[in-house]
Kinemage of the C-alpha trace (Angstrom):
@kinemage 1
@onewidth
@group {chain A} dominant
@subgroup {mainchain}
@vectorlist {calphas} color= white
{ca met a 1} P -30.875 -80.104 78.391
{ca phe a 2} L -32.508 -83.584 78.495
{ca his a 3} L -32.093 -85.819 75.762
{ca arg a 4} L -34.520 -88.282 74.285
{ca ser a 5} L -32.980 -90.882 72.871
{ca leu a 6} L -34.164 -94.705 71.774
{ca gln a 7} L -31.926 -97.198 73.715
{ca ser a 8} L -31.066 -100.341 73.011
{ca ser a 9} L -31.052 -103.643 74.825
{ca arg a 10} L -30.080 -107.395 74.168
{ca arg a 11} L -34.333 -108.441 73.855
{ca his a 12} L -34.283 -105.531 72.040
{ca phe a 13} L -31.457 -106.781 69.152
{ca leu a 14} L -32.497 -110.556 69.271
{ca ala a 15} L -36.407 -109.622 68.362
{ca gln a 16} L -35.047 -107.184 65.941
{ca gln a 17} L -32.340 -109.848 64.491
{ca gly a 18} L -34.975 -112.673 64.889
{ca leu a 19} L -37.569 -110.815 62.778
{ca gly a 20} L -35.010 -110.252 60.168
{ca ile a 21} L -33.860 -113.791 59.447
{ca gly a 22} L -37.474 -114.338 59.410
{ca ser a 23} L -38.194 -112.047 56.831
{ca leu a 24} L -35.851 -112.903 54.598
{ca ala a 25} L -36.421 -116.800 55.152
{ca leu a 26} L -40.542 -116.285 54.298
{ca ala a 27} L -39.549 -113.986 51.224
{ca trp a 28} L -37.363 -116.933 50.524
{ca leu a 29} L -40.417 -119.541 50.421
{ca met a 30} L -42.341 -117.322 48.764
{ca gln a 31} L -40.562 -116.663 45.809
{ca arg a 32} L -39.453 -120.523 45.620
{ca asp a 33} L -43.292 -121.406 45.185
{ca asn a 34} L -44.272 -118.858 42.939
{ca ala a 35} L -45.941 -116.800 45.143
{ca phe a 36} L -44.802 -113.284 43.909
{ca ala a 37} L -47.151 -112.818 40.999
{ca ala a 38} L -46.973 -110.727 38.442
{ca asp a 39} L -48.875 -108.180 39.541
{ca pro a 40} L -48.413 -107.914 43.258
{ca arg a 41} L -50.957 -106.013 45.723
{ca lys a 42} L -48.817 -102.788 46.386
{ca pro a 43} L -48.726 -102.741 49.840
{ca thr a 44} L -49.397 -99.295 52.101
{ca leu a 45} L -46.861 -97.030 52.512
{ca glu a 46} L -48.151 -94.116 53.969
{ca arg a 47} L -48.659 -95.229 57.144
{ca val a 48} L -52.660 -94.883 58.334
{ca thr a 49} L -53.563 -91.896 60.142
{ca phe a 50} L -57.475 -91.301 61.708
{ca asp a 51} L -58.386 -87.736 63.315
{ca val a 52} L -61.559 -85.721 63.083
{ca lys a 53} L -60.926 -82.868 60.135
{ca pro a 54} L -63.957 -82.017 58.301
{ca lys a 55} L -63.948 -85.034 55.523
{ca gln a 56} L -66.585 -84.219 52.645
{ca pro a 57} L -69.245 -87.403 51.975
{ca pro a 58} L -68.822 -89.131 48.592
{ca ala a 59} L -72.838 -88.188 47.615
{ca pro a 60} L -74.405 -84.897 48.370
{ca ala a 61} L -75.692 -84.601 51.818
{ca his a 62} L -79.232 -83.413 53.401
{ca ala a 63} L -77.577 -83.596 56.762
{ca lys a 64} L -74.483 -82.368 58.467
{ca ala a 65} L -74.969 -82.795 62.043
{ca met a 66} L -77.052 -84.824 64.216
{ca ile a 67} L -78.664 -84.567 68.059
{ca asn a 68} L -79.981 -87.901 69.569
{ca leu a 69} L -82.685 -87.830 72.261
{ca phe a 70} L -82.553 -90.783 73.379
{ca met a 71} L -85.301 -91.826 75.455
{ca gln a 72} L -83.964 -94.966 77.900
{ca gly a 73} L -86.589 -97.250 79.166
{ca gly a 74} L -89.210 -97.362 75.777
{ca pro a 75} L -91.846 -94.390 75.781
{ca ser a 76} L -95.081 -95.838 75.733
{ca his a 77} L -96.391 -95.150 72.358
{ca ile a 78} L -99.930 -96.449 72.155
{ca asp a 79} L -100.356 -93.703 75.041
{ca leu a 80} L -98.000 -91.380 73.031
{ca phe a 81} L -97.813 -91.389 68.962
{ca asp a 82} L -99.732 -94.631 68.129
{ca pro a 83} L -104.034 -93.910 69.022
{ca lys a 84} L -105.683 -97.459 68.683
{ca pro a 85} L -109.886 -96.891 69.228
{ca glu a 86} L -109.752 -101.002 69.016
{ca leu a 87} L -107.712 -101.183 72.086
{ca thr a 88} L -109.487 -98.650 73.973
{ca lys a 89} L -112.768 -100.468 72.857
{ca arg a 90} L -111.736 -103.401 74.112
{ca ser a 91} L -109.743 -102.513 77.158
{ca gly a 92} L -110.108 -104.605 80.155
{ca lys a 93} L -111.073 -107.479 77.853
{ca ser a 94} L -108.138 -110.885 77.298
{ca phe a 95} L -105.651 -110.371 74.767
{ca thr a 96} L -105.467 -114.097 72.812
{ca gly a 97} L -102.569 -113.628 70.865
{ca asp a 98} L -99.458 -114.886 71.246
{ca ile a 99} L -97.041 -111.973 73.087
{ca gln a 100} L -94.169 -112.167 74.750
{ca phe a 101} L -93.521 -110.950 77.970
{ca asp a 102} L -90.519 -109.471 79.623
{ca asn a 103} L -92.025 -109.791 83.083
{ca ala a 104} L -93.972 -112.981 83.277
{ca gly a 105} L -94.745 -112.996 87.056
{ca glu a 106} L -96.298 -109.523 86.917
{ca ala a 107} L -97.643 -110.425 82.951
{ca ser a 108} L -101.762 -109.737 82.246
{ca ser a 109} L -103.600 -111.065 79.343
{ca lys a 110} L -106.081 -107.899 80.057
{ca leu a 111} L -106.031 -104.890 77.508
{ca phe a 112} L -105.438 -101.671 78.928
{ca gly a 113} L -106.674 -98.840 76.481
{ca ser a 114} L -105.046 -95.747 76.956
{ca pro a 115} L -106.236 -93.252 79.588
{ca trp a 116} L -105.102 -90.316 77.444
{ca lys a 117} L -107.025 -88.553 74.628
{ca phe a 118} L -105.536 -87.921 71.417
{ca ala a 119} L -106.024 -85.157 68.980
{ca lys a 120} L -104.768 -83.820 65.228
{ca his a 121} L -102.571 -81.001 64.832
{ca gly a 122} L -100.918 -78.919 61.860
{ca glu a 123} L -101.864 -78.904 58.568
{ca cys a 124} L -100.907 -82.762 58.359
{ca gly a 125} L -103.726 -84.001 60.847
{ca met a 126} L -100.549 -86.018 62.659
{ca glu a 127} L -102.541 -87.242 65.680
{ca leu a 128} L -100.926 -87.114 68.933
{ca ser a 129} L -101.258 -87.724 72.854
{ca glu a 130} L -102.083 -84.886 75.259
{ca leu a 131} L -99.440 -85.402 76.922
{ca leu a 132} L -97.525 -83.802 74.046
{ca pro a 133} L -98.558 -80.387 73.940
{ca gly a 134} L -95.049 -79.496 72.756
{ca leu a 135} L -94.508 -81.330 70.464
{ca ala a 136} L -97.772 -81.019 68.828
{ca gly a 137} L -97.131 -77.502 67.998
{ca val a 138} L -94.126 -78.604 65.572
{ca ala a 139} L -96.565 -81.587 64.219
{ca asp a 140} L -95.700 -80.122 60.832
{ca asp a 141} L -92.394 -80.489 61.473
{ca ile a 142} L -91.414 -83.970 62.402
{ca cys a 143} L -91.450 -87.312 61.052
{ca leu a 144} L -93.350 -89.954 63.273
{ca val a 145} L -92.968 -93.832 62.296
{ca arg a 146} L -94.833 -95.561 64.310
{ca ser a 147} L -93.451 -98.880 62.812
{ca met a 148} L -89.663 -99.123 64.114
{ca gln a 149} L -88.935 -103.168 65.364
{ca thr a 150} L -85.759 -104.385 66.700
{ca gly a 151} L -87.137 -107.772 67.723
{ca val a 152} L -85.535 -108.134 70.574
{ca asn a 153} L -87.379 -107.896 73.713
{ca asn a 154} L -84.643 -106.796 76.845
{ca his a 155} L -83.237 -103.263 76.894
{ca gly a 156} L -79.440 -103.893 76.335
{ca gln a 157} L -80.143 -105.986 73.284
{ca ser a 158} L -82.377 -103.226 71.511
{ca ile a 159} L -80.094 -99.913 72.666
{ca asn a 160} L -77.046 -102.262 70.890
{ca ala a 161} L -79.155 -102.789 67.918
{ca leu a 162} L -80.585 -99.185 67.268
{ca asn a 163} L -77.180 -97.428 68.409
{ca thr a 164} L -74.815 -99.836 67.060
{ca gly a 165} L -76.034 -101.648 64.620
{ca arg a 166} L -76.037 -105.277 66.239
{ca ile a 167} L -77.497 -106.510 69.608
{ca leu a 168} L -73.876 -108.112 70.224
{ca glu a 169} L -71.958 -105.487 72.856
{ca gly a 170} L -68.309 -104.106 72.057
{ca arg a 171} L -69.280 -102.242 68.718
{ca pro a 172} L -68.757 -98.659 67.375
{ca ala a 173} L -72.297 -96.142 68.885
{ca leu a 174} L -73.700 -94.042 66.041
{ca gly a 175} L -72.154 -91.291 66.923
{ca ser a 176} L -68.372 -92.776 66.478
{ca trp a 177} L -69.337 -94.240 62.629
{ca leu a 178} L -70.549 -90.416 61.979
{ca thr a 179} L -67.741 -89.063 63.080
{ca tyr a 180} L -65.073 -91.612 61.491
{ca ala a 181} L -67.167 -90.762 58.421
{ca leu a 182} L -67.042 -86.750 58.394
{ca gly a 183} L -64.969 -85.909 60.922
{ca ser a 184} L -66.248 -82.611 62.516
{ca glu a 185} L -66.634 -78.840 61.527
{ca ser a 186} L -65.171 -77.912 64.775
{ca asp a 187} L -61.456 -77.929 66.106
{ca gln a 188} L -62.082 -76.472 68.918
{ca leu a 189} L -64.808 -79.049 70.655
{ca pro a 190} L -65.011 -82.441 70.587
{ca ala a 191} L -66.700 -83.939 67.247
{ca tyr a 192} L -69.250 -85.787 69.410
{ca cys a 193} L -70.269 -84.710 72.341
{ca val a 194} L -73.062 -86.782 75.315
{ca leu a 195} L -75.134 -84.877 77.715
{ca thr a 196} L -75.623 -87.003 80.320
{ca asp a 197} L -78.610 -87.243 82.574
{ca pro a 198} L -78.422 -86.044 86.452
{ca gly a 199} L -80.443 -89.687 87.616
{ca gly a 200} L -77.349 -91.516 85.723
{ca val a 201} L -76.183 -93.067 82.834
{ca pro a 202} L -78.651 -95.353 80.367
{ca val a 203} L -78.511 -98.868 80.514
{ca leu a 204} L -74.784 -100.278 79.749
{ca gly a 205} L -73.558 -97.150 80.469
{ca val a 206} L -70.588 -95.853 78.580
{ca asp a 207} L -71.225 -98.888 76.091
{ca asn a 208} L -73.696 -95.866 75.149
{ca trp a 209} L -71.026 -94.198 73.357
{ca ser a 210} L -67.949 -96.205 73.158
{ca ser a 211} L -65.776 -96.132 70.006
{ca gly a 212} L -65.801 -100.077 70.196
{ca trp a 213} L -62.954 -101.377 67.325
{ca leu a 214} L -62.794 -97.369 66.046
{ca pro a 215} L -60.301 -95.844 66.930
{ca ala a 216} L -60.414 -94.306 70.395
{ca val a 217} L -60.231 -90.844 68.858
{ca tyr a 218} L -64.181 -91.358 67.617
{ca gln a 219} L -65.496 -92.496 71.254
{ca gly a 220} L -68.049 -89.786 72.578
{ca thr a 221} L -67.159 -86.747 75.255
{ca val a 222} L -68.891 -86.521 77.954
{ca ile a 223} L -70.588 -83.399 78.893
{ca arg a 224} L -72.176 -83.520 83.221
{ca pro a 225} L -75.495 -82.302 84.020
{ca arg a 226} L -73.698 -80.256 86.201
{ca glu a 227} L -70.417 -78.058 86.571
{ca pro a 228} L -67.970 -78.857 86.419
{ca arg a 229} L -69.513 -79.888 82.801
{ca val a 230} L -66.462 -81.606 81.532
{ca leu a 231} L -64.070 -82.963 84.317
{ca asn a 232} L -60.227 -81.917 84.048
{ca leu a 233} L -60.160 -79.397 81.715
{ca asp a 234} L -59.213 -76.707 83.653
{ca pro a 235} L -55.313 -76.752 85.164
{ca pro a 236} L -54.320 -75.228 88.393
{ca asp a 237} L -53.644 -72.215 89.365
{ca arg a 238} L -50.272 -72.578 89.493
{ca val a 239} L -49.696 -73.581 85.629
{ca lys a 240} L -52.194 -71.562 84.274
{ca gly a 241} L -50.869 -69.383 81.220
{ca lys a 242} L -47.088 -69.599 79.440
{ca pro a 243} L -46.046 -72.523 82.117
{ca gln a 244} L -49.286 -74.700 80.567
{ca glu a 245} L -48.019 -73.727 77.260
{ca arg a 246} L -44.395 -74.793 77.411
{ca tyr a 247} L -45.532 -77.519 79.541
{ca leu a 248} L -48.047 -78.753 76.481
{ca lys a 249} L -45.459 -77.871 73.657
{ca tyr a 250} L -42.962 -80.171 75.466
{ca leu a 251} L -45.424 -83.211 76.015
{ca gly a 252} L -46.289 -82.687 72.436
{ca glu a 253} L -42.682 -83.412 70.926
{ca ile a 254} L -42.554 -86.275 73.304
{ca asn a 255} L -45.428 -88.144 71.977
{ca arg a 256} L -44.805 -87.302 68.525
{ca glu a 257} L -41.901 -88.916 68.734
{ca his a 258} L -43.000 -91.791 70.723
{ca leu a 259} L -46.134 -92.466 67.910
{ca ala a 260} L -43.121 -92.397 65.085
{ca thr a 261} L -41.728 -94.981 66.861
{ca his a 262} L -45.305 -96.949 67.298
{ca pro a 263} L -47.136 -96.293 64.330
{ca gly a 264} L -50.807 -97.595 64.448
{ca glu a 265} L -51.097 -97.155 68.049
{ca his a 266} L -54.678 -95.735 68.176
{ca asp a 267} L -54.979 -95.394 71.486
{ca leu a 268} L -51.768 -93.288 71.389
{ca ala a 269} L -52.792 -91.199 68.753
{ca ala a 270} L -56.431 -90.716 70.414
{ca arg a 271} L -54.760 -89.261 73.539
{ca ile a 272} L -52.107 -87.810 71.531
{ca asn a 273} L -55.235 -85.323 70.161
{ca ser a 274} L -57.473 -85.639 73.227
{ca tyr a 275} L -54.428 -83.630 74.667
{ca glu a 276} L -54.587 -80.923 71.961
{ca leu a 277} L -57.883 -80.701 72.166
{ca ala a 278} L -58.249 -80.377 75.307
{ca ala a 279} L -56.232 -76.703 75.653
{ca arg a 280} L -58.152 -75.616 73.125
{ca met a 281} L -61.515 -76.824 74.686
{ca gln a 282} L -60.498 -74.674 77.784
{ca thr a 283} L -62.357 -71.676 76.622
{ca ser a 284} L -64.612 -72.556 73.708
{ca thr a 285} L -66.428 -74.984 75.790
{ca arg a 286} L -67.330 -72.943 78.031
{ca glu a 287} L -68.101 -70.238 76.180
{ca ala a 288} L -70.681 -73.179 73.872
{ca leu a 289} L -72.430 -74.349 77.317
{ca asp a 290} L -72.528 -70.693 78.575
{ca ile a 291} L -76.742 -69.982 77.922
{ca ser a 292} L -76.317 -67.003 80.122
{ca gly a 293} L -76.235 -64.985 76.977
{ca glu a 294} L -79.691 -66.150 75.550
{ca ser a 295} L -82.774 -64.225 75.358
{ca gln a 296} L -85.479 -64.902 78.114
{ca ala a 297} L -87.709 -65.398 75.069
{ca thr a 298} L -85.324 -68.628 73.944
{ca leu a 299} L -84.957 -69.417 77.425
{ca lys a 300} L -88.877 -70.005 78.462
{ca met a 301} L -89.132 -71.455 74.950
{ca tyr a 302} L -86.909 -74.530 76.238
{ca gly a 303} L -89.057 -74.115 79.436
{ca ile a 304} L -85.673 -73.011 81.407
{ca asp a 305} L -88.095 -71.486 83.818
{ca arg a 306} L -90.235 -74.643 84.728
{ca pro a 307} L -88.669 -76.583 87.673
{ca glu a 308} L -90.144 -79.754 85.624
{ca ser a 309} L -88.552 -78.873 82.237
{ca arg a 310} L -85.327 -76.708 83.127
{ca glu a 311} L -82.821 -79.598 83.185
{ca phe a 312} L -83.833 -81.066 80.107
{ca gly a 313} L -84.264 -77.791 78.494
{ca ile a 314} L -81.043 -76.523 79.371
{ca arg a 315} L -79.323 -79.910 77.821
{ca cys a 316} L -81.329 -79.433 74.738
{ca leu a 317} L -79.996 -75.759 74.294
{ca met a 318} L -76.478 -76.378 74.674
{ca ala a 319} L -77.252 -79.114 72.014
{ca arg a 320} L -78.293 -76.637 69.568
{ca arg a 321} L -75.012 -74.540 70.851
{ca leu a 322} L -72.692 -76.812 70.438
{ca val a 323} L -74.152 -78.017 66.725
{ca glu a 324} L -74.480 -74.270 65.267
{ca arg a 325} L -70.130 -74.543 66.625
{ca gly a 326} L -69.505 -77.402 64.649
{ca val a 327} L -70.573 -80.216 66.648
{ca arg a 328} L -71.366 -83.289 63.994
{ca phe a 329} L -73.162 -85.926 66.639
{ca val a 330} L -74.734 -84.760 70.234
{ca gln a 331} L -76.765 -87.398 72.168
{ca ile a 332} L -78.724 -86.246 75.288
{ca cys a 333} L -79.571 -89.205 77.491
{ca thr a 334} L -82.411 -89.260 79.852
{ca gly a 335} L -81.689 -91.249 83.038
{ca asn a 336} L -81.397 -95.294 83.536
{ca gln a 337} L -84.511 -96.214 82.589
{ca ser a 338} L -86.681 -93.256 83.072
{ca trp a 339} L -89.284 -94.415 80.526
{ca asp a 340} L -89.764 -98.000 81.756
{ca his a 341} L -92.951 -97.534 83.244
{ca his a 342} L -93.743 -101.244 84.088
{ca gly a 343} L -95.653 -99.674 87.233
{ca gly a 344} L -97.716 -96.733 87.837
{ca ile a 345} L -97.661 -94.968 84.267
{ca ala a 346} L -100.694 -93.050 85.182
{ca thr a 347} L -98.516 -90.561 87.103
{ca ala a 348} L -94.610 -92.033 86.043
{ca leu a 349} L -95.684 -91.525 82.315
{ca pro a 350} L -96.931 -87.352 82.509
{ca ala a 351} L -94.014 -86.794 84.978
{ca met a 352} L -91.494 -88.202 81.825
{ca cys a 353} L -93.389 -85.846 79.155
{ca lys a 354} L -93.567 -82.970 81.287
{ca arg a 355} L -89.881 -82.614 81.838
{ca val a 356} L -89.163 -83.294 78.047
{ca asp a 357} L -91.761 -82.574 75.450
{ca leu a 358} L -91.770 -78.596 75.534
{ca pro a 359} L -87.543 -78.435 75.973
{ca ser a 360} L -87.781 -81.431 72.613
{ca ala a 361} L -90.213 -79.076 70.400
{ca ala a 362} L -88.386 -75.668 71.256
{ca leu a 363} L -85.409 -77.454 70.122
{ca val a 364} L -86.843 -78.534 66.658
{ca arg a 365} L -88.167 -74.604 67.066
{ca asp a 366} L -85.130 -73.380 67.044
{ca leu a 367} L -83.180 -75.044 64.983
{ca lys a 368} L -85.859 -73.915 62.220
{ca gln a 369} L -85.870 -70.325 62.927
{ca arg a 370} L -81.841 -70.297 62.729
{ca gly a 371} L -82.116 -72.136 59.368
{ca leu a 372} L -80.310 -74.880 60.953
{ca leu a 373} L -83.197 -77.557 60.621
{ca asp a 374} L -82.336 -78.381 57.242
{ca thr a 375} L -78.728 -79.641 57.586
{ca thr a 376} L -79.461 -81.010 61.450
{ca leu a 377} L -81.073 -83.922 61.791
{ca val a 378} L -82.913 -84.537 65.237
{ca ala a 379} L -84.402 -88.010 66.105
{ca trp a 380} L -86.017 -88.489 69.318
{ca gly a 381} L -87.174 -92.340 70.879
{ca gly a 382} L -86.167 -94.839 72.896
{ca glu a 383} L -84.948 -98.794 72.187
{ca met a 384} L -88.687 -99.882 72.612
{ca gly a 385} L -92.370 -99.501 73.252
{ca arg a 386} L -94.779 -100.860 75.482
{ca leu a 387} L -97.321 -103.423 75.282
{ca pro a 388} L -100.853 -103.325 75.542
{ca val a 389} L -101.652 -105.175 77.946
{ca ile a 390} L -101.481 -104.238 81.796
{ca gln a 391} L -98.830 -105.598 83.528
{ca asn a 392} L -98.976 -105.187 87.787
{ca glu a 393} L -102.458 -104.763 88.280
{ca lys a 394} L -102.045 -103.261 91.420
{ca asn a 395} L -100.119 -100.996 90.222
{ca ile a 396} L -100.774 -100.963 86.238
{ca gly a 397} L -98.123 -100.455 83.986
{ca arg a 398} L -97.415 -102.136 80.907
{ca asp a 399} L -94.337 -104.366 79.605
{ca his a 400} L -91.731 -104.316 76.845
{ca asn a 401} L -92.347 -104.257 73.114
{ca thr a 402} L -89.899 -104.369 70.393
{ca tyr a 403} L -91.618 -105.564 67.618
{ca gly a 404} L -93.464 -101.906 67.320
{ca phe a 405} L -92.861 -98.270 68.318
{ca thr a 406} L -92.625 -95.211 67.389
{ca ser a 407} L -89.979 -92.683 67.070
{ca trp a 408} L -89.992 -88.923 65.924
{ca phe a 409} L -87.345 -87.228 63.642
{ca ala a 410} L -86.731 -83.542 62.084
{ca gly a 411} L -84.775 -81.940 60.038
{ca gly a 412} L -81.831 -83.794 57.789
{ca gly a 413} L -83.658 -83.971 54.490
{ca leu a 414} L -86.630 -85.987 55.959
{ca arg a 415} L -90.416 -84.880 55.400
{ca gly a 416} L -91.983 -83.231 57.693
{ca gly a 417} L -95.754 -83.897 58.735
{ca tyr a 418} L -95.268 -87.090 57.883
{ca val a 419} L -96.559 -90.415 59.531
{ca his a 420} L -94.942 -93.362 58.072
{ca gly a 421} L -95.851 -97.513 58.542
{ca ala a 422} L -98.401 -98.699 61.712
{ca thr a 423} L -98.555 -101.519 64.068
{ca asp a 424} L -101.541 -103.525 64.511
{ca glu a 425} L -105.169 -102.641 65.761
{ca leu a 426} L -103.903 -102.996 69.225
{ca gly a 427} L -100.695 -101.356 69.069
{ca his a 428} L -98.745 -105.125 69.368
{ca lys a 429} L -96.998 -105.491 66.216
{ca ala a 430} L -95.393 -103.675 63.465
{ca val a 431} L -97.501 -104.274 60.179
{ca glu a 432} L -97.174 -101.935 57.853
{ca lys a 433} L -94.201 -100.375 56.035
{ca ile a 434} L -91.682 -101.765 58.959
{ca val a 435} L -88.470 -99.795 59.922
{ca met a 436} L -85.669 -102.264 61.237
{ca his a 437} L -83.257 -100.752 63.186
{ca ser a 438} L -80.568 -101.802 59.969
{ca asp a 439} L -82.885 -99.902 57.682
{ca tyr a 440} L -82.942 -96.837 59.837
{ca his a 441} L -79.133 -96.666 60.076
{ca ala a 442} L -79.253 -96.954 55.931
{ca thr a 443} L -81.545 -94.155 55.715
{ca leu a 444} L -79.579 -91.867 58.761
{ca leu a 445} L -76.250 -92.713 56.966
{ca his a 446} L -78.111 -91.434 53.283
{ca leu a 447} L -78.732 -88.277 54.203
{ca phe a 448} L -75.384 -87.217 55.135
{ca gly a 449} L -74.253 -88.284 51.700
{ca leu a 450} L -73.176 -91.974 53.181
{ca asp a 451} L -73.583 -95.526 51.866
{ca his a 452} L -74.342 -98.126 54.482
{ca lys a 453} L -72.646 -100.583 52.079
{ca ser a 454} L -69.176 -99.219 51.764
{ca leu a 455} L -68.742 -96.815 55.205
{ca val a 456} L -66.480 -99.862 56.451
{ca phe a 457} L -63.140 -100.229 58.873
{ca lys a 458} L -60.721 -102.604 57.755
{ca arg a 459} L -60.104 -104.598 61.030
{ca ala a 460} L -57.451 -107.937 61.234
{ca asn a 461} L -60.515 -110.511 60.762
{ca gly a 462} L -62.410 -108.489 57.971
{ca asp a 463} L -64.237 -105.424 57.688
{ca gly a 464} L -66.874 -103.711 59.989
{ca ser a 465} L -69.694 -101.815 59.178
{ca leu a 466} L -72.627 -100.091 61.010
{ca ile a 467} L -74.786 -102.193 59.454
{ca asp a 468} L -72.407 -104.979 59.043
{ca gly a 469} L -74.232 -107.584 56.666
{ca gln a 470} L -77.557 -107.186 57.581
{ca arg a 471} L -80.278 -106.787 55.252
{ca ala a 472} L -81.098 -102.983 55.121
{ca lys a 473} L -82.712 -100.776 53.004
{ca ile a 474} L -82.931 -96.812 52.496
{ca val a 475} L -86.407 -95.732 53.275
{ca his a 476} L -87.281 -92.747 50.530
{ca glu a 477} L -90.341 -92.253 51.481
{ca leu a 478} L -89.113 -90.596 54.694
{ca ile a 479} L -86.891 -88.355 52.936
{ca ala a 480} L -88.302 -84.858 51.595
């Protein structure tokens, strides 16, 4: 029998005694200086632990889960969601206002009207591009925000602003905050899942789903676009069954004993949790991601019968199956710079729409018919839009625009068939009912029954939060 024990050493002994003597001296000095108040602040007697067990929000909630369809690169709002007759009228003429280019070498001042037609859809009469026939079919269920803004002109900073609250790196992602605050309804699946694209991960890579300085247990779990969907999930044949059970039980005992002697080691606690979750996931994940039992009508609705939308449709369907089983936050990413159409927009933009439009709309429709849309918030958008002028006259495209762009949302307590805000007559800057990234986050947390001012994580250098001291308002007009 192997016995585990803590062995003392000369170094350990000196360190322990030194700390003990130092503590006595400090206490004596504080007492001498009357530092002990009559009503001292009580120390935390219980060790703080972090997990993903389900937690009740402090206020009534509309939403219980979120699916974030992240269109990395910057979809062109003026070609998809935000018709601009004046831009079409003045196409080819010079833009005389101030404008910030990302690529000054290919910049042009010539205005570029959208080559695609817009029409009204649904009972609400929402105007959408002909490139979005799928979304047109669910117009009455979506909340279209035409006045999004981050104000930083490059991909990384704007991604950080929308995903982590600030343009700085190293901060917790949105999914990490929601799982930190609310945990998960499932103990068989990860609380936070990220379905990556076969074309690669977005700009900033794994930082997009990092837990930052939150405990590692709140980091996103990657589900790959091909088999094996989750790496290192299945054990080798020689240890399947009882051998694995005995091994995991023994490993758990060792880990918990080690954790007991190292309180506050969040990475260690997360590792222990991941071992235990991985064992449960061996059957639950395979079942959740298996779409073979779905009806042919469902597969067709998601565009899985079409080569251009098949892959994205599979991931959207998997996202519905995951939230259906209690996962709190699912992010579906498009590949690196898929929407970054600096050139060749005439062919590249329609191709991306064919890939994602039908599955995205099907997700909304499917959640609704299953009674899940009321409590599942669907968000669709990128980190920016595009400028109203030509970039690269030999191969026309559009440059970055973070000063006014569009995102759409559905479910989770939001108004359907509603258009919020506006950009100027050329689609350059948001001018009415501007929604900054901090406003978006405050509103989102409110829908989950959370207060953006009180949802904090205590750090050594001060409390951290998603909003992090920025001005933020709940956009009540968006809420049903």
